[in-house]
BALO-292791 format. One line per field, with one value per residue (C-alpha): x, y, z. Coordinates in steps of 0.02 Angstrom, whole numbers, plus 50000, padded with zeros to 5 digits. Example, Ala and Ser with C-alpha at 12.3 -4.5 7.8 and 13.67 -1.06 7.14 Angstrom:
X = c(50615;50684);
Y = c(49775;49947);
Z = c(50390;50357);
END
This chain:
X = c(51099;51075;50901;50854;50861;50795;50628;50567;50550;50443;50266;50144;50102;50264;50356;50545;50533;50417;50383;50460;50414;50521;50431;50456;50401;50282;50182;50120;50052;49975;49893;49826;49749;49664;49607;49555;49582;49463;49547;49639;49828;49889;49812;49892;49834;49662;49653;49628;49727;49674;49777;49693;49760;49938;49932;49862;49985;50133;50083;50073;50239;50316;50256;50341;50503;50509;50485;50630;50736;50742;50758;50802;50954;50952;50943;50809;50849;50712;50754;50590;50511;50372;50228;50121;50228;50375;50277;50214;50391;50470;50346;50349;50533;50516;50384;50507;50650;50740;50832;50787;50912;50826;50908;50890;50786;50908;51053;51153;51178;51354;51284;51152;51289;51398;51256;51186;51354;51408;51245;51241;51068;50991;50828;50799;50626;50613;50493;50462;50517;50689;50705;50839;50956;50906;50937;51118;51149;51071;51200;51338;51261;51155;51015;50915;50761;50721;50542;50468;50318;50226;50218;50036;50000;49878;49822;49640;49595;49554;49725;49833;49834;49867;50014;50085;50076;50159;50293;50335;50414;50534;50469;50516;50572;50482;50545;50676;50745;50639;50463;50314;50262;50074;50096;50172;50014;49925;50021;49931;49952;50087;50032;50187;50300;50484;50530;50626;50729;50697;50851;50970;50888;50912;50764;50863;51036;51031;51172;51241;51394;51399;51456;51617;51655;51571;51410;51418;51284;51213;51135;50966;50875;50687;50709;50792;50644;50517;50586;50590;50408;50359;50469;50377;50199;50184;50199;50058;49947;49987;49921;49769;49724;49745;49628;49500;49522;49507;49666;49627;49590;49665;49772;49835;50023;50104;50219;50331;50499;50581;50563;50735;50795;50783;50690;50543;50546;50533;50440;50310;50296;50328;50252;50089;50071;50127;49989;49855;49865;49840;49983;49970;50098;50198;50322;50400;50391;50235;50206;50043;49972;50037;49944;49788;49788;49822;49658;49561;49610;49635;49816;49880;50066;50201;50380;50503;50670;50697;50700;50523;50455;50539;50467;50291;50293;50360;50246;50132;49979;50016;49877;49749;49740;49679;49827;49753;49719;49903;49929;50116;50263;50440;50600;50756;50917;50986;50960;50789;50805;50705;50620;50560;50485;50397;50320;50267;50178;50090;50029;49966;49945;50036;50196;50351;50491;50662;50718;50876;50932;51049;51034;51127;50998;50847;50803;50747;50845;50799;50645;50592;50440;50285;50159;50220;50323;50492;50557;50717;50735;50897;50913;50896;50789;50786;50822;50662;50590;50702;50855;51012;51127;51285;51432;51601;51775;51849;52013;51973;51836;51750;51582;51587;51483;51354;51423;51575;51603;51632;51552;51370;51352;51185;51116;50941;50853;50846;51034);
Y = c(51086;50931;50887;50935;50768;50842;50890;50713;50762;50918;50925;50867;51017;51109;51111;51098;51246;51397;51510;51677;51842;51981;52144;52309;52288;52433;52336;52223;52362;52443;52276;52254;52429;52393;52215;52232;52409;52393;52236;52265;52277;52319;52302;52426;52431;52385;52511;52433;52515;52461;52433;52588;52690;52619;52650;52828;52880;52809;52906;53066;53037;53000;53167;53251;53153;53208;53387;53370;53324;53136;53038;52866;52790;52909;52830;52853;52793;52722;52737;52673;52532;52427;52542;52578;52731;52612;52527;52691;52765;52611;52602;52787;52777;52626;52715;52851;52734;52770;52644;52609;52578;52523;52555;52470;52583;52538;52615;52755;52919;52860;52702;52800;52920;52774;52687;52850;52909;52737;52722;52904;52929;53099;53083;53010;52951;52925;52918;53051;52934;52922;53106;53148;53018;53063;53250;53211;53109;53250;53370;53270;53200;53348;53258;53353;53321;53228;53167;53132;53015;52999;52823;52860;52895;52766;52719;52728;52908;52859;52780;52923;53032;52879;52830;53004;52998;52825;52854;53037;53076;53226;53390;53398;53572;53567;53684;53699;53525;53444;53406;53315;53154;53189;53356;53272;53162;53326;53323;53274;53092;53058;52917;52913;52762;52767;52631;52494;52348;52224;52119;52272;52415;52414;52412;52412;52428;52305;52317;52158;52084;52181;52029;52017;52201;52363;52323;52328;52358;52214;52273;52193;52216;52223;52059;51975;52008;51983;51808;51759;51806;51697;51554;51566;51566;51377;51352;51473;51391;51218;51273;51357;51199;51091;51205;51206;51390;51466;51518;51703;51686;51818;51760;51862;51866;51916;52062;52054;52027;52192;52258;52339;52158;52064;51919;52015;52136;52011;51861;51970;52152;52121;51947;52010;52146;52021;51894;52014;51967;52069;52100;52124;52270;52287;52428;52338;52158;52125;51940;51956;52073;51950;51800;51904;51961;51784;51730;51890;51903;51717;51742;51601;51632;51675;51703;51715;51668;51535;51658;51710;51537;51493;51646;51600;51422;51485;51631;51613;51669;51557;51433;51568;51610;51505;51496;51355;51467;51467;51363;51363;51449;51472;51496;51572;51666;51536;51346;51303;51189;51029;51036;51214;51160;51013;51117;51253;51125;51049;51225;51283;51126;51217;51151;51248;51225;51287;51387;51470;51621;51770;51954;51929;51800;51914;51809;51626;51486;51333;51275;51109;51024;51090;50948;50781;50728;50734;50879;50854;50940;51033;51056;51207;51109;51086;51216;51301;51296;51367;51357;51257;51219;51114;51097;51155;51119;51260;51261;51200;51250;51081;51020;50883;50729;50705;50683;50787;50952;51110;51279;51299;51372;51434;51486;51557;51713;51775;51782);
Z = c(36658;36761;36826;37000;37094;37250;37163;37196;37380;37349;37410;37276;37164;37190;37022;36992;36876;36880;36730;36788;36711;36781;36817;36905;37083;37073;36943;37082;37186;37030;36988;37163;37161;36996;37039;37221;37278;37424;37492;37653;37632;37808;37980;38096;38275;38213;38072;37903;37758;37590;37432;37359;37499;37485;37290;37311;37456;37364;37204;37305;37392;37224;37161;37311;37285;37099;37151;37279;37126;37151;36990;36924;37012;37165;37334;37464;37638;37747;37934;37994;38099;38016;37980;37828;37795;37763;37622;37550;37546;37473;37330;37303;37274;37155;37051;37004;36977;37140;37243;37424;37562;37726;37893;38057;38175;38317;38222;38303;38210;38168;38089;37993;37929;37867;37771;37697;37638;37570;37476;37422;37494;37450;37552;37727;37775;37957;38106;38240;38378;38289;38246;38373;38298;38121;38159;38214;38059;37950;38018;37943;37785;37742;37653;37523;37628;37793;37782;37954;37979;38143;38205;38247;38065;38002;38180;38223;38276;38451;38480;38414;38572;38680;38562;38583;38772;38779;38648;38694;38524;38520;38452;38270;38203;38036;37901;37771;37733;37867;37804;37874;37789;37810;37723;37568;37554;37497;37332;37179;37137;37007;36898;36792;36806;36769;36642;36727;36658;36796;36759;36776;36874;37063;37184;37342;37422;37569;37694;37770;37845;38010;38106;38006;37987;37925;37834;37645;37517;37416;37251;37232;37066;37038;36945;37096;37207;37070;37034;37216;37245;37096;37162;37332;37256;37236;37424;37460;37324;37398;37570;37495;37399;37554;37650;37513;37477;37303;37216;37240;37425;37536;37676;37830;37857;38021;37991;38146;38055;38026;37850;37850;37837;37674;37750;37819;37675;37537;37618;37704;37640;37457;37448;37518;37385;37250;37298;37366;37552;37710;37837;38026;38048;38209;38230;38377;38446;38550;38573;38663;38532;38400;38475;38508;38323;38256;38342;38301;38115;38084;38028;37911;37892;38015;37957;38100;38184;38315;38454;38409;38402;38569;38652;38594;38655;38825;38839;38994;38890;38735;38773;38808;38625;38475;38356;38252;38103;38058;37899;37897;37980;37915;38021;37954;37998;38125;38155;38229;38382;38347;38519;38487;38319;38400;38539;38422;38306;38456;38511;38340;38231;38093;38011;38063;37935;37917;37763;37707;37608;37608;37577;37415;37359;37387;37489;37492;37409;37517;37607;37684;37615;37708;37709;37641;37792;37697;37794;37887;38059;38077;37888;37781;37663;37475;37342;37295;37117;36978;37095;37080;37225;37247;37363;37294;37341;37449;37355;37180;37056;37062;37128;37258;37274;37412;37589;37560;37656;37559;37510;37462;37290;37225;37057;37015;36954;37132;37149);
END
C-alpha cells in the first residue's frame, strides 16, 4: 500500500498509523468500572452518575433482557433521547451479544414501525414522554417487551417533581409486555459476557439514507467502532499534552449531539467511555444550559454541526459565559461556513475544525489538523490515522490524480 502523503500535514504527535486492537465495546465500560469506577461518567441536570453506576445498572438490565429471552444477535431498539438510560440500555444489550438499533425520538409511530420491523427488533426501550407514540407502534409490531424509562430517572431528587410538571408525560399502563425501566434495575447484576468476535459481530444497526428514500440499516460491528475510537485517541492526547495535562486526565465532553445518530453516539457517548471522560448529557437542545455548563464544569470538547456553532455565536447571552475551557471543537454533517468558524474561535479561543464521516464508516474518516495551522477552511480535512482515501473515476475502476473530480473512496478498519 502506498504511503500516506497527507500525513506530513498532521499535527506533531499524530501518527500515520495507530496500533489497533479490536475489542468488544462492553470491554471499555468494564475496564472503566475496574480502573476508576468512582469517576463521573455522566452529568445529567447536575446529577453525577459514576462509571460504577453505569456498569452496575447495565449488568442488571442485561439480566432482565436475558430473562425476556434476548440472546446473541437479537435486536434491541432504543427510542430514547440522550439520557443515562440510553447508555445503560445500549451497553446492557452489548453485554449479552444483542444488537442495538437507535431511533430518532422525533419519529412518528409509522417510522418506528418501519425500522423495528426492518431490523427485527424484539425489545423497545423508550421514554415516558414518548410512550403514546411507542404504544401505537407496539400495537403493530408486538414487541416482546416495551421498557419505559422516565426522563427524570437519574435527575437530582429535587428536580424530579418539577420535571414531571413541565414535561407532563402520559400515564403509562404498566403490566404485561409494558415494563418500568427502574423496576428492572432491581434484578441481580449479570456479570456474564457473551463472547464477541469484534471483526464480525454486530454492535448496531444504524439507519441512514432518509433524504434519498426509506432509511436502510447499516451493519456496524464492534470492531468498526472499536477501531474508530482508537483512531481518534491521538487527537485527544495531543490536546492534553499541549495543555500540560497527564495522559490519564479526565476531560468533560458536551453531549448535545443526539446519540441515535452515529456521530454523537461514537464521537461522544462511546469515546467518553473508551477514554474515561465525563459527558454533559442533554435530552433536548438547550443552548443557554450548554454555555452555562461549559463554564461551570470547564468542558473541554464540543462536537456539533454548523447550525449549533452559528446559534452559539449569535446567542444574546454568549458573551455572558466563559467558554475558554474548550480545548477543541469539531463540526460535521454539513459544510461549516468560514465566518461562523472565525467568530466561534474568537468567542472561545478554541480551534473549530471540520471533519467528515458517514454512518457506514462508524464514523470519522477525515479531520482537519487541530493546532499546527495547516487546516483548510471549507475542507473535510485529512484522512485520520490508519485510513486511506482516494478519488475514483465515476465510470471506470481507476483512481484519479490530484485535482480531478470523482468519487471519494475510503478504506480503513472503521469501514
